[in-house]
C-alpha positions in Angstrom: 14.3 0.2 3.5 15.0 -3.1 1.8 13.0 -5.2 4.1 10.4 -2.7 3.7 10.2 -3.5 -0.3 10.8 -6.9 0.2 7.4 -7.1 2.0 5.4 -5.2 -0.6 6.5 -8.2 -3.1 4.7 -10.2 -0.5 1.3 -8.7 -0.5 -0.9 -10.9 -3.4 -3.5 -9.8 -5.9 -6.5 -8.6 -4.6 -4.7 -7.3 -1.1 -3.3 -4.0 0.5 -1.4 -3.4 3.7 -1.4 -0.2 5.8 1.8 2.4 6.8 1.1 1.4 10.7 1.4 -2.2 9.6 4.4 -2.0 7.8 5.9 0.4 10.1 5.4 -2.2 13.0 6.9 -5.3 10.9 9.9 -2.9 10.1 10.3 -1.6 13.8 9.4 2.3 12.1 7.2 5.1 12.0 4.2 4.9 9.1 5.6 8.3 8.1 9.4 6.8 7.8 7.2 4.0 5.7 5.4 6.9 3.4 9.0 8.5 2.7 10.1 5.1 1.9 7.0 4.4 -0.6 7.6 8.2 -2.3 11.2 7.2 -2.7 10.3 4.1 -4.5 12.3 4.3 -8.0 10.6 0.9 -9.0 6.8 0.5 -8.8 6.6 -2.3 -11.0 8.6 -4.3 -8.8 7.9 -3.0 -5.3 3.7 -2.3 -5.7 3.6 1.0 -3.6 0.1 1.2 -4.7 -1.0 -1.6 -2.2 -0.2 0.6 1.0 -3.4 2.4 2.1 -4.3 4.2 5.3 -5.5 2.1 8.4 -8.9 3.0 8.0 -8.7 2.2 4.6 -8.6 5.5 3.1 -6.2 6.0 0.1 -3.5 8.2 0.9 -0.1 9.0 -0.4 0.6 8.0 -3.7 3.0 10.1 -5.5 2.8 8.3 -8.8 1.8 9.6 -12.3 -1.9 10.4 -12.0 -1.6 10.5 -8.2 -4.6 8.9 -6.3 -6.8 8.5 -8.9 -4.5 5.9 -10.6 -3.7 4.1 -7.2 -7.3 3.6 -7.0 -7.4 2.2 -10.8 -4.9 -0.3 -10.0 -6.4 -1.5 -6.6 -9.7 -2.0 -8.8 -8.2 -3.7 -11.5 -6.6 -6.1 -8.9 -10.3 -6.7 -7.5 -10.4 -4.6 -4.7 -14.0 -2.9 -4.0 -14.5 0.4 -2.5 -17.0 1.2 -0.1 -17.7 5.2 0.5 -14.1 5.6 -1.1 -12.7 3.1 1.7 -11.4 -0.3 1.4 -13.1 -3.0 3.8 -10.3 -4.5 6.3 -11.3 -8.1 4.5 -8.8 -6.8 1.8 -6.2 -6.4 4.4 -3.4 -8.7 4.0 -1.8 -10.6 6.8 1.7 -11.2 6.9 2.8 -14.3 8.1 
């Protein structure tokens, strides 16, 4: 769990990652990543809103306001949507 949360802090403003990418990096399933995001008690420190579906769809945000809030936070970061999806150019490449 700690590694997942640490990775969230590495994602710069204007970038996102996917449940699958985090799963591969942490050697676990995307579903397990989703459960960790849901249990995140400190979204201001660990920005779970930056985790999206592999196709760029907004999925799985249990924070106040749900997916509407997730979208607003991403747009505030400068991320643009096309047909309710995030283009892969916004996907962060971890080093």
